[in-house]
C-alpha positions in Angstrom: 0.0 0.0 0.0 2.7 2.5 0.7 4.0 2.0 -2.6 1.0 1.9 -4.6 0.2 5.4 -3.0 4.0 6.9 -2.3 4.5 5.9 -6.3 3.5 8.3 -9.3 3.4 7.8 -12.8 4.0 10.4 -15.4 0.7 11.6 -16.7 0.6 14.9 -18.2 0.9 17.5 -21.3 1.3 15.4 -24.5 4.8 16.9 -24.7 5.7 16.1 -21.0 4.7 12.7 -21.5 6.3 12.7 -25.3 9.7 13.4 -23.2 8.7 10.7 -20.7 8.7 13.4 -17.9 12.2 14.4 -18.7 11.7 17.6 -18.0 12.6 19.0 -14.8 15.3 22.0 -15.9 12.8 22.6 -19.2 10.0 24.2 -17.7 7.3 26.4 -19.3 5.1 23.7 -19.2 2.3 22.7 -17.0 2.9 19.1 -16.1 7.0 20.4 -16.0 5.5 22.5 -13.5 4.0 20.2 -11.3 8.1 18.7 -11.2 9.8 21.8 -10.8 7.5 24.4 -9.7 10.1 27.4 -10.9 9.4 26.1 -14.3 6.4 28.4 -14.1 8.5 31.1 -14.5 9.9 30.3 -18.1 6.6 31.8 -19.2 5.9 34.8 -20.6 2.3 35.5 -21.2 -0.2 33.4 -19.2 -2.1 30.6 -20.3 -4.4 28.4 -20.0 -3.8 25.1 -20.7 -5.4 21.1 -20.5 -4.7 17.8 -21.9 -7.2 15.0 -23.2 -5.9 12.0 -22.7 -6.6 8.3 -24.7 -5.1 5.2 -22.3 -4.7 1.5 -22.1 -3.4 -0.2 -19.1 -2.7 -3.6 -19.5 -2.4 -6.2 -16.9 -1.0 -10.0 -17.1 -1.2 -11.9 -14.1 0.2 -16.1 -13.5 -1.1 -18.2 -11.1 0.4 -22.0 -11.3 1.2 -22.1 -14.3 -2.2 -20.7 -15.8 -2.2 -16.9 -17.3 -4.6 -14.1 -17.6 -4.4 -10.4 -19.3 -6.9 -7.6 -19.2 -7.4 -4.3 -21.3 -8.9 -1.3 -20.0 -9.4 2.0 -22.3 -9.8 5.1 -20.4 -10.5 8.6 -21.2 -9.5 11.4 -19.2 -8.2 14.5 -18.7 -4.9 14.8 -17.4 -4.9 18.4 -16.2 -6.1 22.1 -16.1 -4.0 25.1 -15.2 -3.9 28.3 -15.4 -0.3 30.6 -15.6 -1.0 34.4 -15.0 1.9 36.5 -15.7 3.6 39.8 -14.6 5.6 41.5 -16.4 8.1 44.2 -14.9 9.9 47.1 -17.1 13.3 46.7 -16.0 15.5 44.3 -18.4 17.4 43.4 -15.1 16.6 42.2 -11.8 12.9 40.6 -11.6 12.4 40.7 -15.0 9.0 38.9 -14.4 6.9 37.7 -12.2 4.3 34.4 -12.5 1.5 32.8 -10.4 -0.7 29.7 -11.2 -2.9 27.1 -10.1 -3.6 23.8 -11.6 -5.2 20.3 -11.3 -2.8 17.3 -12.0 -3.7 13.4 -12.0 -0.2 12.0 -11.1 -1.9 9.0 -10.8 -4.7 6.2 -12.2 -5.0 3.6 -10.6 -7.6 1.7 -13.7 -7.1 -1.6 -14.3 -8.5 -5.3 -14.3 -7.0 -8.6 -14.0 -8.0 -12.3 -14.0 -6.9 -15.7 -14.4 -8.4 -19.5 -14.0 -7.3 -22.6 -13.4 -7.7 -26.3 -11.5 -6.0 -29.0 -10.0 -4.4 -27.7 -7.8 -3.3 -29.6 -4.1 -4.0 -27.0 -1.6 -6.9 -24.4 -1.5 -7.4 -20.9 0.2 -9.7 -23.2 2.3 -6.1 -24.9 3.9 -4.9 -22.0 4.6 -7.7 -20.7 6.4 -8.2 -23.9 8.2 -4.6 -23.7 9.2 -4.7 -19.8 10.1 -7.7 -21.1 12.8 -6.2 -23.7 14.1 -6.4 -23.0 18.3 -9.7 -20.9 17.6 -12.5 -23.0 19.4 -15.7 -22.9 17.3 -18.0 -21.1 19.9 -15.6 -17.5 19.0 -16.0 -17.8 15.5 -19.8 -19.1 15.7 -22.0 -15.8 14.7 -25.2 -15.7 13.1 -25.1 -12.6 10.0 -28.2 -10.4 11.9 -25.6 -10.4 15.1 -22.5 -9.5 13.1 -22.5 -5.2 14.6 -23.2 -7.0 18.3 -20.7 -5.5 21.5 -19.8 -9.3 21.6 -19.6 -10.8 17.6 -16.2 -12.8 16.9 -15.4 -10.1 13.9 -14.8 -7.6 17.6 -12.4 -10.3 18.8 -11.2 -12.6 16.1 -9.1 -12.3 12.6 -11.8 -11.9 10.1 -10.8 -14.2 7.6 -11.0 -16.9 10.3 -14.4 -15.8 11.9 -15.7 -15.5 7.8 -14.0 -18.4 7.2 -16.0 -21.0 9.7 -19.6 -19.3 8.7 -19.2 -19.5 5.3 -18.0 -23.0 5.2 -14.7 -22.2 4.0 -13.1 -25.4 6.0 -14.6 -28.4 8.4 -14.3 -29.0 12.4 -12.4 -31.5 13.4 -13.8 -33.7 16.3 -16.8 -32.8 18.3 -17.9 -28.9 19.2 -16.1 -26.6 20.5 -13.3 -28.4 18.2 -10.2 -26.1 17.9 -8.8 -28.2 15.1 -10.1 -27.6 11.3 -9.0 -28.8 8.2 -9.5 -28.2 4.5 -12.3 -28.6 1.9 -10.9 -31.4 0.4 -8.6 -31.6 -3.4 -9.1 -28.2 -5.5 -10.3 -29.2 -8.8 -10.9 -25.2 -10.3 -10.2 -21.6 -9.1 -10.7 -18.6 -10.5 -10.1 -14.7 -9.7 -11.3 -11.4 -11.1 -9.9 -8.2 -9.7 -11.2 -4.9 -10.6 -9.6 -1.8 -9.4 -11.1 2.1 -9.9 -9.8 5.6 -8.8 -6.4 7.7 -8.9 -4.0 10.4 -7.1 -5.1 13.9 -8.3 -2.8 17.2 -7.1 -4.2 20.6 -7.0 -1.4 23.3 -6.8 -0.7 27.1 -6.1 2.6 28.0 -7.8 4.7 31.1 -7.7 8.0 31.9 -9.4 10.1 34.5 -10.6 12.2 35.5 -13.6 15.8 37.0 -12.7 17.3 38.8 -15.8 16.3 36.3 -17.4 19.5 33.7 -16.3 17.7 32.5 -13.1 14.6 31.0 -12.6 13.0 29.9 -8.7 9.7 28.4 -7.8 7.4 26.8 -5.2 4.2 25.4 -4.7 1.7 24.5 -2.2 0.1 21.4 -3.0 -3.4 19.0 -1.5 -3.5 16.0 -3.1 -6.3 13.7 -3.3 -6.6 9.4 -3.0 -9.4 7.5 -4.5 -9.3 4.5 -4.6 -11.5 1.6 -5.3 -11.0 -2.1 -4.8 -13.6 -5.6 -5.5 -11.9 -8.8 -6.0 -14.4 -12.1 -6.3 -12.0 -15.1 -5.9 -14.3 -18.9 -6.4 -12.7 -22.6 -5.8 -14.9 -25.6 -6.3 -13.6 -29.3 -5.0 -13.9 -32.6 -5.9 -16.5 -35.2 -4.0 -19.5 -36.2 -3.7 -20.3 -33.2 -1.6 -20.0 -30.6 -4.8 -18.7 -28.2 -2.4 -17.8 -24.2 -3.8 -17.7 -20.8 -2.3 -17.1 -17.7 -3.6 -15.1 -15.0 -1.7 -16.0 -11.1 -2.1 -13.4 -8.4 -0.5 -14.3 -4.6 -1.1 -12.2 -2.2 0.1 -12.0 1.7 -0.5 -9.2 4.0 0.4 -9.7 7.9 0.8 -7.2 10.2 1.8 -6.1 13.7 1.4 -2.5 15.0 2.1 -0.3 18.2 2.0 3.3 19.3 0.8 5.8 21.3 -0.5 8.1 22.3 -3.9 10.9 24.1 -4.5 12.9 24.5 -7.1 15.3 26.7 -9.3 16.5 26.7 -13.3 19.6 28.2 -14.3 20.0 29.3 -17.9 24.1 30.2 -18.3 23.1 30.5 -22.6 20.0 30.6 -24.3 20.8 27.2 -25.3 21.7 25.1 -21.9 19.5 24.8 -18.8 20.2 23.2 -15.7 17.5 22.5 -12.6 17.4 21.5 -9.3 13.8 21.0 -7.2 13.2 19.4 -3.8 9.7 18.0 -2.8 8.6 17.6 1.0 6.6 14.0 2.4 3.2 14.3 1.7 1.3 13.9 4.7 -2.3 12.2 4.1 -4.9 11.4 6.4 -6.4 8.6 5.2 -10.3 6.2 5.6 -10.2 2.3 4.9 -13.4 1.6 4.2 -14.0 -2.7 3.4 -16.3 -5.9 3.6 -15.8 -9.4 2.5 -18.9 -11.6 1.8 -18.7 -15.7 1.5 -21.3 -17.4 -0.5 -21.3 -21.1 -0.6 -22.9 -24.0 -1.9 -22.5 -27.9 -0.6 -24.6 -30.9 -0.3 -25.6 -32.0 3.1 -24.3 -35.3 4.1 -27.4 -36.3 6.3 -30.4 -35.4 3.8 -27.9 -35.0 0.6 -30.0 -31.5 -0.3 -27.9 -28.6 -1.4 -27.1 -25.6 0.8 -27.3 -22.5 -1.2 -26.4 -19.1 1.4 -24.2 -16.7 2.5 -22.0 -15.2 5.1 -20.9 -11.7 5.4 -18.9 -9.2 7.5 -19.5 -6.2 9.2 -18.7 -2.7 7.4 -15.4 -1.5 9.1 -13.5 1.5 8.8 -10.1 2.5 9.6 -7.8 5.7 9.9 -5.2 5.8 10.0 -1.9 8.1 8.3 0.7 8.0 5.7 3.9 10.3 4.7 5.3 9.4 1.3 8.5 10.0 0.1 10.7 13.5 0.1 12.1 13.3 -3.4 14.7 15.1 -4.9 15.1 16.1 -8.6 18.1 17.0 -11.0 18.2 17.9 -14.8 20.4 19.4 -17.4 18.9 20.3 -20.9 20.0 21.4 -24.2 17.7 23.1 -26.9 18.9 23.2 -30.4 16.9 25.8 -31.6 13.4 25.0 -33.0 14.5 21.6 -34.0 15.7 19.1 -31.3 15.8 19.0 -27.6 18.5 17.0 -25.5 17.5 16.6 -21.9 18.2 14.6 -19.1 16.9 13.9 -15.4 17.8 12.3 -12.0 15.0 11.6 -9.5 15.8 10.2 -6.1 12.6 9.3 -4.1 13.4 8.1 -0.3 11.0 5.0 -0.4 12.5 4.0 3.0 11.3 6.9 4.9 7.1 6.3 4.3 5.8 5.4 7.1 2.1 4.6 8.1 1.0 5.6 11.8 -2.5 6.2 13.5 -4.1 9.2 13.7 -2.3 9.7 17.3 1.1 9.5 15.6 1.9 5.7 16.9 3.9 3.7 13.6 2.6 0.3 12.9 5.0 -2.2 13.0 4.9 -2.7 9.0 7.2 0.1 9.0 10.2 -2.2 9.9 9.2 -4.1 6.1 9.2 -0.9 4.4 12.6 0.2 5.9 14.3 -3.3 4.9 12.1 -3.9 1.2 13.3 -0.2 0.1 17.1 -0.5 1.4 19.4 1.9 -1.3 
């Protein structure tokens, strides 16, 4: 999750995307301004900019040798911005001062993926059984109408165990109240379908100045909005006379708002050569997760051979927390060959090991140790 929300893509204007985002020292482009705010000082006149983007997200998935792929086409607006230019009468010193307000889509989560296969030795039911061993049945059983009560097992046990038990995802071994469980048998087939939607939007208020057409500076205050939605469907069918099968549905929505700042400079010692440097503070997010799950099951009763077809579901859960994205350092240089070509080189450093998750009160989650270990230089 930290990487998902802390790593941005490069959507933007057509010119910016065509240059693969290597625009740190060039400026004069609305998307480049979001990278290096000093780029706003390059503008010589006021401007309104928007970009319409037609994109395709291709996803592939592999599960025990079975593969699946999906393509998702989306039409969207990458940005919308205004730059106001105020030109002085002086040829030296502060030649111009620019201000701007902009919207920029910095990441899209839109994608679909799915895969199906069969004849596996182990299933998710085996994992649920193993995960639940040691928990007696009376601490797992709950009627659907009682899931929100104060003594509901969902308030005292991990949801996977409670949902797996009430959704007949595993079988008890022994008499009630057993505390040992086993999976549903040999897996015949399984399939998974996942749909993700949403994105990260950034709203920026930027200022910048042009000093003698050589030195450009800028800064911005940014408000970021996260909207992420995921719906998944996982199904397993089992061999044997019981005709057992189940579908596990998961739904997650994440919302967040964050604040950050950016500073940058561009130096143009000659008309052709430019150097740019920028620094992005972390974005401090206030996040909320909203989630629930459902298990639909079907099996043949061993007592009367009737088909049992029903469902179990969890309460609606909400978790509030904070997230700090990585800080970034960017540097670049470019050479402009008149009206014919541009050569540009950029270096971006994102301190992913500095990302952290915490409660709203400031207590860090234990997951942060894995963030640091997995993102070492």
